[in-house]
C-alpha positions in Angstrom: -15.1 -7.4 -28.8 -17.4 -9.8 -30.6 -20.2 -8.5 -32.8 -23.7 -9.0 -31.5 -25.7 -11.8 -33.1 -28.1 -10.6 -35.8 -31.8 -10.5 -34.9 -33.8 -13.2 -36.5 -37.0 -12.4 -38.4 -39.3 -15.0 -39.9 -41.7 -13.8 -42.6 -44.9 -15.7 -43.3 -46.6 -14.8 -46.7 -48.7 -16.8 -49.2 -46.3 -16.6 -52.2 -43.6 -14.5 -53.8 -45.1 -11.1 -54.6 -43.2 -8.9 -57.0 -43.6 -5.9 -54.8 -42.3 -7.5 -51.6 -39.4 -9.6 -52.9 -37.0 -6.5 -53.3 -37.6 -5.8 -49.6 -36.7 -9.4 -48.6 -33.4 -9.1 -50.6 -32.5 -5.8 -48.9 -33.2 -7.3 -45.5 -31.1 -10.4 -46.3 -28.1 -8.2 -47.1 -28.0 -6.7 -43.7 -25.4 -7.8 -41.1 -27.7 -7.0 -38.2 -30.6 -9.1 -39.4 -31.2 -12.7 -40.5 -34.5 -13.4 -42.3 -36.2 -16.5 -43.6 -39.4 -16.3 -45.7 -42.0 -19.1 -45.3 -44.4 -19.4 -48.3 -47.7 -21.0 -47.5 -49.1 -21.4 -51.1 -46.4 -21.6 -53.7 -42.8 -20.4 -54.4 -43.3 -19.4 -58.1 -42.0 -22.8 -59.3 -44.5 -22.8 -62.2 -47.2 -20.5 -63.8 -50.2 -20.0 -61.5 -53.7 -19.3 -62.5 -54.5 -15.6 -62.0 -58.3 -15.3 -61.6 -58.4 -11.6 -62.5 -56.5 -12.0 -65.7 -58.1 -15.3 -66.5 -54.9 -17.0 -67.5 -51.8 -18.7 -66.1 -49.1 -16.2 -65.1 -45.4 -16.6 -64.4 -43.6 -13.4 -63.7 -40.5 -12.9 -65.8 -38.3 -11.4 -63.1 -36.6 -13.5 -60.4 -38.6 -13.8 -57.2 -36.8 -16.4 -55.1 -33.2 -15.2 -55.4 -31.1 -13.3 -52.8 -32.8 -14.5 -49.6 -33.6 -17.7 -47.7 -37.0 -19.2 -48.1 -39.0 -22.4 -47.6 -42.2 -23.5 -49.2 -44.4 -25.0 -46.4 -46.6 -27.9 -47.7 -50.2 -26.7 -48.3 -52.9 -29.4 -47.9 -55.8 -27.3 -49.1 -58.1 -29.1 -51.6 -58.5 -25.8 -53.6 -55.2 -24.0 -52.9 -54.9 -20.3 -53.3 -55.6 -16.9 -51.6 -59.2 -16.6 -53.0 -60.8 -18.2 -50.0 -60.2 -18.8 -46.3 -59.5 -22.5 -46.7 -57.0 -22.0 -49.5 -54.0 -22.1 -47.2 -53.9 -25.1 -44.9 -50.3 -25.7 -43.6 -50.3 -28.0 -40.5 -46.5 -27.7 -40.2 -46.2 -24.0 -40.5 -46.0 -23.0 -36.8 -43.6 -25.8 -36.0 -41.3 -24.9 -39.0 -41.2 -21.3 -38.0 -40.6 -22.1 -34.4 -37.8 -24.5 -35.2 -36.0 -21.7 -37.0 -36.0 -19.8 -33.7 -36.9 -16.3 -34.8 -37.0 -13.4 -32.4 -39.8 -11.8 -34.4 -42.4 -13.1 -36.9 -43.8 -11.0 -39.7 -47.2 -12.2 -41.0 -48.9 -10.9 -44.1 -52.6 -11.2 -44.1 -54.9 -13.1 -41.7 -57.8 -14.2 -43.9 -56.6 -17.8 -44.5 -56.8 -20.7 -42.1 -53.1 -21.1 -41.6 -52.3 -17.5 -41.1 -55.1 -17.0 -38.6 -54.0 -20.1 -36.7 -50.4 -19.0 -36.8 -51.1 -15.5 -35.4 -53.0 -17.1 -32.5 -50.3 -19.8 -31.9 -47.4 -17.3 -32.0 -49.3 -15.1 -29.4 -49.7 -18.2 -27.1 -46.0 -19.0 -27.5 -45.0 -15.5 -26.6 -43.4 -14.9 -30.0 -43.6 -11.2 -31.0 -45.6 -10.9 -34.2 -45.8 -8.0 -36.6 -48.9 -8.1 -38.7 -49.1 -6.5 -42.2 -52.3 -6.0 -44.1 -53.6 -3.2 -46.3 -57.4 -3.2 -45.6 -59.3 0.1 -45.4 -62.8 1.3 -45.0 -63.2 3.4 -48.2 -65.8 1.1 -49.6 -67.3 -0.3 -46.3 -69.8 1.8 -44.4 -69.2 1.9 -40.6 -72.7 0.6 -39.9 -74.9 -2.4 -40.6 -74.6 -6.1 -40.0 -71.5 -6.5 -42.2 -69.6 -3.9 -40.2 -70.8 -5.4 -36.9 -69.7 -8.9 -37.9 -66.3 -7.5 -39.0 -65.8 -5.7 -35.7 -66.7 -8.8 -33.7 -64.4 -11.1 -35.7 -61.4 -8.8 -36.0 -61.8 -7.5 -32.5 -60.7 -11.0 -31.6 -58.1 -11.6 -34.3 -56.4 -8.3 -33.8 -55.6 -9.1 -30.1 -53.1 -11.6 -31.3 -50.4 -9.5 -33.1 -48.0 -7.6 -30.9 -47.7 -4.8 -33.5 -49.3 -3.7 -36.8 -47.3 -2.4 -39.8 -49.5 0.4 -41.2 -49.1 0.9 -44.9 -50.9 4.3 -45.2 -53.6 6.7 -43.9 -56.6 4.7 -45.0 -55.1 1.5 -43.4 -54.4 3.4 -40.1 -58.0 4.6 -40.0 -59.2 1.0 -40.5 -57.2 -0.2 -37.5 -58.3 2.7 -35.4 -62.0 2.1 -36.2 -61.5 -1.5 -35.1 -60.1 -0.4 -31.7 -56.4 -1.3 -32.2 -54.3 0.8 -29.7 -52.2 3.5 -31.1 -49.0 2.2 -29.5 -49.3 -1.0 -31.6 -49.5 0.9 -34.9 -46.2 1.5 -36.7 -46.0 3.3 -40.0 -44.4 1.1 -42.7 -45.5 2.2 -46.1 -46.3 0.2 -49.2 -43.4 0.6 -51.6 -41.7 -0.6 -54.8 -38.2 -0.9 -56.0 -38.2 2.6 -57.5 -34.8 2.2 -59.2 -36.2 -0.6 -61.4 -38.7 1.8 -62.9 -36.7 5.1 -62.7 -33.4 3.8 -63.9 -32.3 4.0 -67.6 -35.0 6.7 -68.0 -33.9 8.1 -71.3 -33.5 4.7 -73.0 -36.9 3.6 -71.7 -38.5 6.9 -72.9 -37.0 6.3 -76.4 -38.3 2.7 -76.5 -41.8 3.9 -75.4 -41.8 6.6 -78.2 -41.0 3.9 -80.8 -43.8 1.7 -79.4 -46.2 4.6 -79.7 -45.2 5.1 -83.3 -45.8 1.4 -83.9 -49.3 1.8 -82.5 -49.9 4.6 -84.9 -50.3 7.2 -82.1 -49.6 10.7 -83.5 -46.8 12.8 -81.9 -49.3 15.5 -81.0 -51.6 13.1 -79.2 -51.9 13.1 -75.4 -52.0 9.6 -74.1 -53.8 8.2 -71.1 -52.8 4.8 -69.8 -54.8 2.1 -68.0 -52.8 -1.0 -67.0 -54.3 -3.8 -65.0 -57.1 -6.3 -64.9 -60.2 -5.7 -67.0 -62.6 -6.3 -64.3 -65.7 -4.4 -63.0 -64.1 -3.1 -59.8 -61.4 -1.3 -61.8 -64.0 0.3 -64.1 -62.1 0.1 -67.4 -65.3 0.4 -69.5 -66.4 3.5 -67.6 -63.0 5.0 -68.2 -63.4 4.4 -72.0 -66.8 6.0 -71.9 -65.3 9.0 -70.2 -62.6 9.4 -72.8 -65.2 9.3 -75.6 -67.2 11.9 -73.7 -64.2 14.2 -73.8 -64.7 14.5 -77.6 -61.1 15.3 -78.3 -59.5 13.4 -81.2 -56.0 14.1 -79.9 -56.7 12.1 -76.7 -55.8 8.4 -76.9 -56.4 5.8 -74.2 -54.1 2.8 -74.1 -55.6 -0.1 -72.3 -53.1 -2.8 -71.2 -54.3 -6.0 -69.6 -57.0 -8.6 -69.7 -59.7 -10.3 -67.8 -63.4 -10.9 -67.7 -64.3 -7.6 -69.5 -61.7 -8.1 -72.3 -64.3 -8.7 -75.0 -66.3 -5.6 -74.0 -63.1 -3.5 -73.9 -62.0 -4.7 -77.3 -65.5 -4.2 -78.8 -65.6 -0.5 -77.6 -62.1 0.1 -79.0 -63.0 -1.4 -82.3 -65.9 1.0 -82.7 -63.6 4.0 -82.0 -60.0 3.2 -83.2 -59.1 6.9 -83.1 -59.4 7.0 -79.3 -58.2 3.5 -78.2 -55.4 1.1 -78.4 -55.7 -2.3 -76.5 -52.7 -4.3 -75.6 -52.6 -7.7 -73.9 -51.2 -8.5 -70.5 -47.5 -7.4 -70.2 -45.1 -9.1 -67.9 -43.0 -7.4 -65.2 -39.9 -6.7 -67.3 -42.0 -4.7 -69.7 -43.8 -2.5 -67.2 -41.2 0.3 -67.0 -41.8 0.8 -70.8 -45.5 0.3 -70.6 -46.1 3.2 -68.1 -44.1 5.5 -70.4 -46.5 4.8 -73.3 -48.9 7.2 -71.5 -48.5 10.9 -70.6 -50.6 10.1 -67.5 -51.8 7.0 -65.7 -55.5 6.5 -64.7 -56.9 4.1 -62.0 -60.7 4.7 -61.6 -61.5 1.8 -59.3 -64.8 1.6 -57.5 -64.0 -0.9 -54.7 -61.5 -3.5 -53.6 -58.4 -1.4 -54.4 -56.6 -1.8 -51.1 -53.6 0.2 -52.3 -52.9 0.3 -56.1 -49.2 -0.2 -56.4 -49.5 0.5 -60.1 -49.7 4.2 -59.0 -46.3 3.9 -57.3 -44.9 2.4 -60.4 -46.3 5.0 -62.7 -44.9 8.0 -60.7 -41.6 6.2 -60.5 -41.7 6.3 -64.4 -42.3 10.1 -64.2 -46.0 10.0 -65.0 -48.7 12.0 -63.3 -51.7 10.0 -62.0 -55.4 10.2 -61.9 -57.1 8.0 -59.3 -60.5 7.6 -57.7 -61.0 8.3 -54.0 -61.6 4.5 -53.5 -58.0 3.8 -54.3 -56.2 3.0 -51.0 -53.0 5.0 -51.8 -54.8 8.2 -52.9 -54.4 10.0 -49.6 -50.7 9.1 -49.3 -49.2 9.1 -52.7 -51.2 11.5 -54.8 -51.0 15.2 -54.1 -51.6 18.3 -56.4 -48.0 18.3 -57.6 -48.2 14.9 -59.2 -51.9 14.1 -59.9 -55.5 14.4 -59.1 -58.1 12.4 -57.1 -61.7 12.3 -58.2 -64.9 10.9 -56.7 -65.2 7.3 -57.9 -68.9 7.5 -58.8 -69.0 10.9 -60.6 -68.2 10.5 -64.3 -68.3 14.2 -64.8 -65.6 14.6 -62.1 -63.4 12.0 -63.8 -63.8 13.8 -67.2 -63.0 17.2 -65.6 -59.9 15.8 -64.0 -58.7 14.3 -67.2 -59.4 17.5 -69.1 -57.5 19.6 -66.6 -54.5 17.3 -66.4 -53.9 17.1 -70.2 -54.9 20.6 -71.1 -51.4 22.1 -70.6 -48.4 20.2 -71.9 -45.9 22.2 -69.8 -47.8 21.6 -66.6 -48.2 17.9 -67.5 -44.4 17.7 -67.9 -43.8 19.5 -64.6 -46.2 17.2 -62.8 -44.3 14.2 -64.3 -41.0 15.5 -62.9 -42.7 16.0 -59.5 -44.1 12.5 -59.7 -40.6 11.1 -60.2 -39.3 12.9 -57.2 -42.3 11.9 -55.0 -41.8 8.2 -55.9 -38.7 8.0 -53.7 -40.9 8.6 -50.6 -42.3 5.2 -51.3 -39.2 3.3 -52.2 -38.3 -0.1 -50.5 -35.5 1.7 -48.6 -38.1 3.7 -46.8 -40.0 0.6 -45.9 -36.9 -1.2 -44.8 -36.0 1.7 -42.3 -39.6 1.7 -41.0 -39.6 -2.0 -40.4 -36.4 -1.9 -38.5 -37.8 0.9 -36.3 -40.9 -1.3 -35.6 -38.7 -4.2 -34.7 -36.8 -2.0 -32.3 -40.0 -0.8 -30.6 -41.4 -4.4 -30.4 -38.1 -5.6 -29.0 -38.2 -3.1 -26.2 -41.8 -3.8 -25.4 
């Protein structure tokens, strides 16, 4: 008896994203599925300007190996994902259709080509699964902005056959916009946990040597911020909170860059006992970077749709402190592995930091719990969830 033909899944996404590529590779290894990724901006051929970091960035891990992909020509005058007209790909729908997929997975709608593709695939009767990570944590459910969003997305969200829901805040967003429950399929944001959790002892030893090179004393308790130095992530407010703790055995390591770089470095220079500032670190270094800290802090005020750095930190065995405006807070962070504090209450952030680092034994136990919890958000979990969604859509 002959084996059934594998189902064909086309994936439309702007560019190779380091969090998504491991999933593409896993899917490509399956015998029951054939995938092809269509990139609408770039395919990581050269460094690309990162507006948050303020520099050209090329990731130092392979992003286009192990799966089939095609870069679709983008005619935008100002290409990129920073505005609606940044992705203009007239041949996208035809190229996807010519590949003859049974399903199309589209990431994001807020670019001309992706919105047009969603509508076109609906008209062609091609089952489409939409993936986004928007939430309502920093958008009030009232006023003209919310009304405009409801009107616009009330139309756009009639086009996908199904929605891949990344977490609780994302589900609440779709529900508030009237998307029917039967079209919502849980499919969590995830990372390749093994890349961060593997070789744990060697990475811990390397991090200890790095801390020594940074003149961080053995008895110090170290908090880590890693990301863009930009207002929405509140790095300056975090530094002020650390100073307010008044504990000379607390060190905050700031890793990154961006528009607030000069201010961050100025504060650090005034108080070298409490701060170390490191430049942007590429992907291959991140498993060591997270281990520089005893805990990871993400105090964002807005625009943090998920915060995959939190996933990476717990995979490295580090407890996390996050604000309630971070999209993953309700899913990833529980009392065993971290704390969630109100984004706009400095006293609450200070209290959470003080509680977390007060007891070294508890801090260690929370790190172990974090490492275990990380596997609930591994790419294997997302792979299984996506296959279940395909099965449901195929039956529908």
